[in-house]
DOVEX-594638 format. One record per residue: z, y, x of N, C-alpha, C in turn. Coordinates in pm, whole numbers, plus 50000, padded with zeros to 5 digits. Layout:
BEGIN
ZYXZYXZYX
...
//
This chain:
BEGIN
131458905033676131088893733748129778886433700
129588884933564128658878433504127278887233525
127508900133521126328909233541125858908833680
126848908533771126518906533922125658893333946
126168883633888125488870633907124088871533851
124018877733745122578879233677121648886733757
122208898133821121348907333899121158899134036
121988891434090121648884134201120638873034171
120708866934060119658856434023118238863734007
118218874133943117058881133933116418885434079
117298891334152116828894734294116348881234371
116988871434364116668858334424115318855834373
114948855334242113718850334178112598859734229
112828873334241111978882734271111558881834426
112588879734498112298877634653111588864134665
111868853434596111068842634612109618844534572
109338851534469108028855334434107318863034543
107978872034604107488879734699107128872434838
108108863834862107868854334988106618846034977
106478839134845105198830934827104028839834836
104218851334764103048860034775102548865234917
103638867934992103358872035131102678861135210
103158848235190102748836935260101238833735233
100788837435104099488833335061098608845135052
099058856035063098168867535044096978868835144
096998862235257095978863035350094998851835333
095238842335245094328830435242092908835035183
092798843335094091528847935048091078860735122
091938866535194091668878035269090938873835405
090988862035438090378856635571089258847035553
088528850535456087238840235434086468840435561
085908829535596084978828235713083798836035696
083288841035811081888847935801080888838335834
079758837735744078838828535742077668832535831
077898830535965076928833536060075818823136050
074448828336080073348819136080073518808436166
073058796936142073118785136247071918787836331
072048782836454070998783936554069778776536531
069838764836433068708757636409068578756336264
067418754636215067098755436070065808746736046
065868739235950064628731335899064618731835755
063438730635694063248729435550063168715035503
063648712835375063518700035325062048695135305
061118705235301059668702235302059238694335421
059888696535532059408689735658059708675535658
060488669835559060798656835553060268649635417
059168657135379058438650635267058978652335128
059848661435111060398662934973059308670834878
059478667934756058548673334658059498679534545
059278692834526060098700134430059498700834286
059058688934240058458689734103059458685434001
060648682034032061628678133925061538663133879
060528655533948060338642033908060398632734025
059918637834128060018629334252061358627334317
061858615634337063168613434391063158616634530
064028625834591064128630134719065218626134801
065988615834750067148611834816066858607734974
065838601234996065518596535134065168609235225
064438618535162064098630735226065398638235269
066298639335174067638646035209068378639635313
068278625835307069188618635406068648618535542
067278618735554066528619135685066648632735737
066658643535664066908657635715068278657935775
069178653235702070658655035748070848646835869
070298634835877070558627336000069798633736106
068728641336092068148647336209068948659536250
069438666336165070258678236188071608674636254
072118662836232073338657436288073208659336449
072128658836509071938659636646072288673636702
072318683136611072598696636654074078700736640
074918690036599076348693736583076988700436711
076568695636820077248700936946076408713537008
075438717736915074618728536977074738741236880
075818741636809076078752136708075798748536573
075388736736549075048733636409073668737336352
073388732636235072098736036183072058738636035
070998743235987070888747035848069688737535791
070038732135666068978726135583068578735435466
067458740435478066998749535389066208743235263
066548747335146065948741635019065208753434950
063828753534949063178765234900063058762534745
062488773634677062358773234526061568760334490
062088755434369061528742034329062618733634252
062308723134203063228713634138063328700934214
064458698834289064468688634381065438676934331
064888665934286065708656134226066108647034324
067358642034322067978633834420069208626234362
069408614734421070758608334401071768612534492
072838604934524073948609934607073468611534739
073918622234811073578624034960074908627635027
074898624735153076098626835233075728636635348
076588647035354076428657635450077068654235578
076868662735688077418660135819078158672835866
078898672035972079628684836013078718694736088
079138706636088078488717136139077108720536081
077068718435943075998719435872076068729635757
074938737435738074828745535620073688741235537
073988737635401072948734435308072688747235224
071528752935250071188766135192070108764335085
070458769734954069618769434842069038782934806
067798784834837067108796934808067068800834661
066908812034619066848816334481065658810034425
065818803734310064818795934250064838780934280
065658777734376065868762934416066958757634319
066658745434280067578737834188067678722634242
068778718434281068968704934313069398697834182
068598687234139068848681034019069388666834045
070578662733976071118648634000070328639633914
070028628833963069278618233906070118614033786
069348609733672070058605033548069988589333557
069518583533658069598568733685070848564933763
071708557633704073068555033774072858546633896
071648539333902071528531834037071268541034154
070928553834131070778563234236072168569234289
073228565734222074518570534256075218558534323
075628559034461076338549334517077668545734439
078008534334465079568530434419080398530934540
081668536234522082718537534622083928532934567
084928529934660086388525734618087038537534559
088028535034472088878545734424089658552334544
089958565434512090798573434617092278566234616
092738564934733094018558034755095148564534693
095168578234663096118583534588096078582634433
095048575734394094898572634248094878557134226
094508549034316094618534634308093648528334214
092868536134141091758530034057090888542434016
089788539133953088978549333890089768556733795
089618570933777090388577433687090088574833537
088758571633507088338568833374088248554733345
087898546333446087578532933427088208525933542
089068514533534089628507633641088508501733734
088878503633862087908497133966087268509434039
085898507134078085228516134161084828527934084
084278538334153083748550234087082178553734159
081568561834080080288566334145080588577334235
079898576034349080048586934450079428600534386
079888611634435079348623834390077978627134432
077298637634378075998640034413075758645834559
076708654434595076778659634730078098656434792
078248649734897079468643734958079708647635104
080948649035131081358650535280082618642035301
082648633735405083738625735438084148628535574
085438632235613085808634435746084948643635814
084728654035754083768664835830084548677235860
083848685735947084488697435993083368708335992
083698719835931082678730835937081398727635862
081608728935732080468724835633080368736435535
079118740035516078798751835420077788748035312
078048749835188077118747735084076908761935008
075788767735044075578781934987074178785434961
073898796934925072548800734896072368815734847
071278818034790071028831134716070858827534570
072008823134519072168820734366071148808234335
071078798334423070548786034394071278777134296
070868766634245071478758934142071588744934168
072828739334139072938724634139073398720234003
072368711933945072468708433806072678693233806
073758687733750074038674633741073348666533627
072638673233541072048667333428072878658233358
074158663233325075138653933275075118647533146
074128652333057074078647632924074258631632915
073488625032996073508610232977074988604933007
075598610233116076918606733152077888609533032
077668620532971078618624432863078388614532747
077228610532713076968600032610077538587432652
077478583732768077978569932815079558570932812
080128581932849081578584032835082008582732692
081338590232608081838591132478081638577832401
080598570232432080368556932369081018545132442
081928549832549082618539232620081728528132685
080528533932732079548524432794079628524632945
080548532332993080628532833142081388521233215
080828515333314081498504033399082208510333502
082018522933543082678529533655083008542733620
083918549933689084238564333664083218573133701
082888584033614081868592533637081808600033775
080628603833836080668611333943080908626933935
080978632734042081288647534033079948652934099
079908666534102078688673234163079008674134314
080068680234356080348681634505081848675534545
081868667234635083248661934667083378661034821
084298667634869084688666235011085938658535019
085978647935110087198640435137087608640935278
088968643135307089418643135446088648652635536
088278664635491087548673635559088268687235575
087748695835667088388707935693087298719135720
087778731935685086808742935699085538740635637
085758740035488084738738735392084368750835322
083148755335308082738767535224081808762935115
082028767934992081048765934889080888780834813
079688785634821079668800134780078228803934731
078098813934655076928819534606075838809934545
076408802134454075588791734382075998790434237
075168786034155075438781834020075508767334008
076558761633942076768747033908076528744833754
075658735333727075388733233576075698718433549
076088716233422075998702533360076528691133454
077708692333517078348681933594078528669633505
078528657833563078838646433483080508646933457
081198650533554082648652133544083348664833601
083508664833726084108677133798082968683633862
083078695733891082018704033970082238702834115
083558708034162083898707534289085218702034313
085288691634405086518683834413086948681334563
087578690834626088198688434763089408680634746
089298669034822090578658934813090848656434962
092308658734993092688655035114092168664535224
091838678335183091028687235257092018698735301
091578705935411092288718035459091408729835476
091748742135444091048752835466089538752435402
089778754035262088718752235171088428766235106
087268771735114086948784035055085868782934952
086128786934829085138786434714085158800234662
084008806234664083828821234624082408824534570
082378833534475081148837134427080218826834367
080878817734295080128808234227080168809434079
079238803334012079378803233847079288788133818
080048784733730080048771733661079938770933522
079098761733473078838761833324078528747433276
079238743233178078948731333096079118733132956
078488726432873078688729532721080128727232675
080558734232579081778732732524082148719532468
081148713132432081318699032376081388688432478
080998691432614080898681632716082168676032740
082428662232738083738655732737084428657032887
085498663332889086288663533014085598669133131
084598678633110084058684133233085078695133289
085068695233417085998704433486085398712433598
085888724333618085428732533720085818728833861
086778734733916087278732834055088518724734050
088698714834140089858707134139090338705034286
091228714034334091758711234453092728699834438
092788689234519093428676334503094198672934633
095388671634643096088669234771095458676734883
095208689634863094598697434966095338710834993
095258717235102096038728235145095278739135202
095748750435190095118763535253093698763735171
093788766435048092538767534967092408781234899
091298787734900090998801134844089938798834732
090198803334617089238803234506089138817634457
087988823134471087918838534443086508841734390
086498851534295085258857134243084348847534161
084868837234096084218826634026084228829433882
083178826133820082988825433664082858811133625
083768806433544083788791733510083978789933369
083068783133303083118779233164082838764533150
083728756133104083588741633097084088734532962
083958722432948084458716032834085828714332837
086408713032960087828709732951088568719233045
089118716833167089858725733248088768734633330
089138746833349088408755433439088678752833591
090048753533619090608751933747091798743133723
091958732033800093138723633786093478718233927
094778718833955095358715734083096058700134056
095708691434138096208678234139096678673134263
097378661534271097868655334407098238640334390
097488632634317097608618934311098418614434188
098188601534150098548594734028099768585034041
100938587833988102118579533983102368572734128
102558559934127103158553734254102058555234375
100748556434334099758557834440099888571134503
100068581834426100188595434466101448597334549
102708590734505103858590234574103778584634711
103138572734712102898566834842102048572434942
100978579834879100068587134965100798599535018
101488606634932102438617334990101718628435044
100668633134986099968645935032099998655734919
100678665734931100748676434831099548685534833
099368692034724098418704334719099438717134734
099068725134836099968736334868099158747434944
099888758334936099298771334997097758774334934
097788775534810096628778734731096488791334680
095458799234689095378813134638094148813934550
094318819134427093228819834328093318834634276
092368841834284092218855634248090778860034197
090758869234111089508877134054088578865734007
089078857133910088258848033849088248850833695
087138846233628086888846733489086838831333444
087688828033358087778813533321087818811533179
087078800733136086998796732990086968780932983
087878777232896088148761932885088008759032739
087038749932688086958749032540088118740932486
088448729032549089498720532491090548716932585
090688723532706091668721432800092348734932833
092578737432966093318749033004092548757233108
092658769933104091858779533199092418776033339
093608774333360094378771133479095418759433454
095268748333505096268736733487096798731933618
097968726533612098648719833732098998706433672
098288694033732098588681633688097618676433594
097848666633518099168659933514099298650333631
098268646933710098328637333829098898648033938
100188647533965100808655734060101848648934140
101648635934173102788628334221102968631934371
101978637634436102188641734572102868654634591
102938662734470103648675234480102468686734484
102888697934407102138710234415103068721334430
102838729534538103818739834570102998752234638
103668765234645103148776034701101818778534659
101698782734540100398786134466100438801034422
099618809134463099598823534405098298825134331
098458829634208097308831634113097508846934076
096418854934097096498869434060095068874534019
095248884833929094008891833881092978882433824
093458875333710092498865433642092288869433509
091128865533455090728867633300090498854433248
091368851433145091218838633077090948841732934
089818834232881089428837132751088868825232673
088878826932550088258815432453088668801732494
089968799432518090418787532564091468780732473
091638767232479092818762232419094098765132468
094188765232611095488769832664095058779132782
095948788232804095708798132922096048791833047
097548789233072097998784533190098938771433144
098898760133218099448749733176099958741433294
101278735433274101898726833374102058712933299
101568703133361101648689533296102198679333386
102968669533321103568658833399104248650333295
104758638633346105388629833253106298619733338
106968611933274107868601833348107058592733424
107468588833530106658580033625105828586933728
105588600333713104768608233795105528611433946
106808612433932107648617834051106958630934092
107058635234218106458646634263107098659234200
106568670434218107078683334192105978694434163
106278703334088105548715434073106328727034088
106368735534205107348744634232106738756134319
107388767434318106898779034397105548783434347
105528785034219104148790534162104448803834112
103488813534152103598826634127102228830834051
102238835533917101018839133852101238852933793
100338861533829100468875233815099088882933772
099338894033700098228902933670097108893733596
097488890333472096538880933387096118888533266
094918886633228094438891133103093998879233011
094418877832893094088868132813093578872532687
092548865632631092008868532495091478856432427
091718855532306091438844032216091888831132269
093228829932300093788817432355094728811932257
094558799032229095488792032133096948792632176
097348787432299098608787432361098488793032491
099248805532502099148812532631099718805232751
100958800432741101658792232854102018778932784
101778769632871102218755432823102888748032935
104018741132921104698732033014105158719432948
104458708632976104768695632917105318684633005
106388678932966106898666833046106428653832976
105498653132889105078642532818103548642332816
102828645132916101448646632918100848636133016
099848628832974099058620633052099438606333035
098508597033098098818583233100099008577633237
099178564333250099488558733382098368548833424
098108548033546097058540433603097158525333568
098328521233562098638506933542100128504733497
100568492933488101948491133450102988489833564
102478494033683103388492433799104128505433832
103968515433753104658528233784106148526233756
107018535733826108358535033799108698545233697
109198540533582109678551133484110838560133523
111538556133634112618564733689112118575333792
110848575033816110308584433908109988597333823
111058605833828110938617533749110458630033809
109578637833755108938649733823109978660133806
109648670333903110518683833911109498694533886
109898702733785109118714333766110128726433763
109978735633863110928747033886110408757633965
111018768333955110528780634046109158784334017
109028788133878107688792733818107848806933779
107018815633837106948830833793105748833833714
105878838833603104708843533520105058859433494
104188866633556104588881733527103278890433514
103368901933454102328911433428101118904733363
101368900133237100338893233159100168900833028
098938902632987098598908832860097688898132784
097958897332657097028887632582096858892532449
095628890032402095298894832259094718882332183
094998881532050094668870831957095158857932023
096448857332026097248845032088097868837831961
097788825531948098428817631841099838814331881
100048808131995101398806932044101508812732181
102698819532194102928824832318103108815032426
104138805332402104568796132494105098784332434
104818772732499105218759332454105768753132566
107078752632590107688747332721108568734632671
108028723732708108818710732654109028701432787
110248702432849110528695332957111058681532944
111618675533034112228661833004113668662733003
114348654732917115658655332901116508651133039
115798640333104116358635733227116068645533341
115028654233329114638663033437114208675333371
115078685433317114628698233266113878706133348
112898712733303112158724833379113028736433396
113198738833517114208750333547113628762133621
114458773933628113978785433697112548791133660
112298790833533111098796733478111288810933461
110748820933527110868835033527109638841733461
109948848833341108948855433280109258871133278
108248877833321108388894433324107228901233289
107378912233218106388921033179105148914633121
105488907433004104478899732933104328905332777
103198907132739102948913032607101738905232539
102118898732435101058891232367100898897132222
099648899432192099358903032056098838891131980
099808887231896099718874331824098698875831712
098018863131703097188860731580098058862631449
097318869931348098188872131229098568860731148
097848848631175098318835931111099228828631190
099778832931303100748826131389102098826331315
102718814331310103978813531252105188810231360
104698805731477105828803731577105388809531705
106148817531774105688824131885106068814632014
107208809532010107718803032136108368789132090
108038778732173108738764732146109388762332290
110568758232268111228754432391112128742432378
112138733132472113068721832476113188717132620
114348715932665114728708532800114118718832910
114368731532898113728740932982114798753232997
114918760233109115788770933134115128781333216
115438793533197114768803433278115428817733237
114628827633296115158841933279113758849333233
114068860233157112958868233116113438882033105
112408890833117112638905833093111298911033045
111438919932950110148928732909109108917932857
109428909832761108568899332715108478902232562
107228902232507106888905332366105868896232325
106138888132220107318886432141108418879132240
109668883332198110768878132273110848863432282
111158857332389110988842632411112268836532340
112278822932332113328816132287114598817232385
115708814632328116908816232405116998809732541
116408797732535116368788032656115718795632779
114768805232751114018812632859114738827732862
115828829132807116568842232821117998842032841
118398831232935119778829232958120118835333082
120298848733065120488856233180121768853233254
122708848333179123948845833248124348830933253
123518821333195123798807433203123228800133321
123948803133419123658794833551125058787933569
125008777433642126168769233670127078776733768
128438773433759129368779633836129088776933990
128498764134018128118761734143127038771034205
126028772334112124948782334150125378796534166
126298801034077126898813534082127778814634222
128538805234253129268805634368128258806434495
127218798534493126238797934605125598813834625
125228819334504124658831334502125648841834561
126808842734507128008851034549128288850534689
128228836934747128538834634889127458841334968
126178838534920125078844434997125108858835000
125498864734879125638879934885126708884734975
127878877434969129018880635070128548879935211
127738870535244127398869535376126368880035419
125588882935316124608895635344125378906935363
126538908735288127238920735297127828922335444
128378910135475129028909935618128088913835727
126788907735704125738910635808125378925935810
//
């Protein structure tokens, strides 16, 4: 009987992984074709000067305002030729392609007065770094449809050094800006570009649907504080593919709002597909979930990824007061090298926006599949520390081999977590190898399901 229950549990986990994979497998397989727009103008036509010194914010805004008139005529393209084009915050419009030619660099101004101040996101309630407002990102889109930022390996450079210094010295009055942010938008494409020296995040789609980010490179110095690559935030149907990211903190992180604000806003991040990426995170995680996840994160497929020279490979973060959930995650075919901690899941991570959070809003972390993973020079294979009041459950580990650093003294750390494992080297702690330790209720449910299946 116990063996039958164990086999049924394994079958259920495997089937769950297959279902999630089937649901998401088409997300990156159906990237939009970037057809030429019927109308195109150059930023030069609006008086822009590409000398790296002349401020071109008005030229960009005038060009975009002009191109807005072509929205019902198939859209238009704003062409940025080779040169260094200094600008403050600019706002895009629907049915627009912003195209950066090879040798073209958009430079973010280092004067904070060139970055507009905006209200905090409703799912966060305040600026993430400093209470109150935040600086608008360099390139923005709000309530847009059909927008493309692409090029022939053009560059968007945030010149973030001054922002990093202000952050480190606690001199900021408002939260740092990002390079690209889309809010409440759909059918967004970012491709074939390089992103350098962001003040904070590089690409931040928030409250968006149908977002495609592919063939980009992201770079920020290892010492740059909390610089992050791509951040899908309360967004769905997202594809991230073919990207090379190296940042000071997280390379890719999924979020969905902060404590009571995220719970009230109630928009999850879901149906996300990440594949064929090379990720490096100096002090954070190559791929992270949370810790701001109060709207929920589910149905995520990560496959064929290379994680290297990072503090943590894959991390799940939450804490009391978050609420929300992280569930239905499948991560497969991973190569890790020179990683301090391969897998991490923490129920004691992150701070709160204010004192109004509900400490009884407990997060749920369950149905996590980690399979087909190879790692070399790993210090700790896994550190899974859930919450006593809400343990992390249904963690499935399969076909995982870590070559541990010779100085490693502990391979696995487990507390308030349960799961199943097979073919894992070094062997995980007993909490993650409880093949038969499922409740009688769960066993009854599984057996009943099996019985019904047999009858059918």
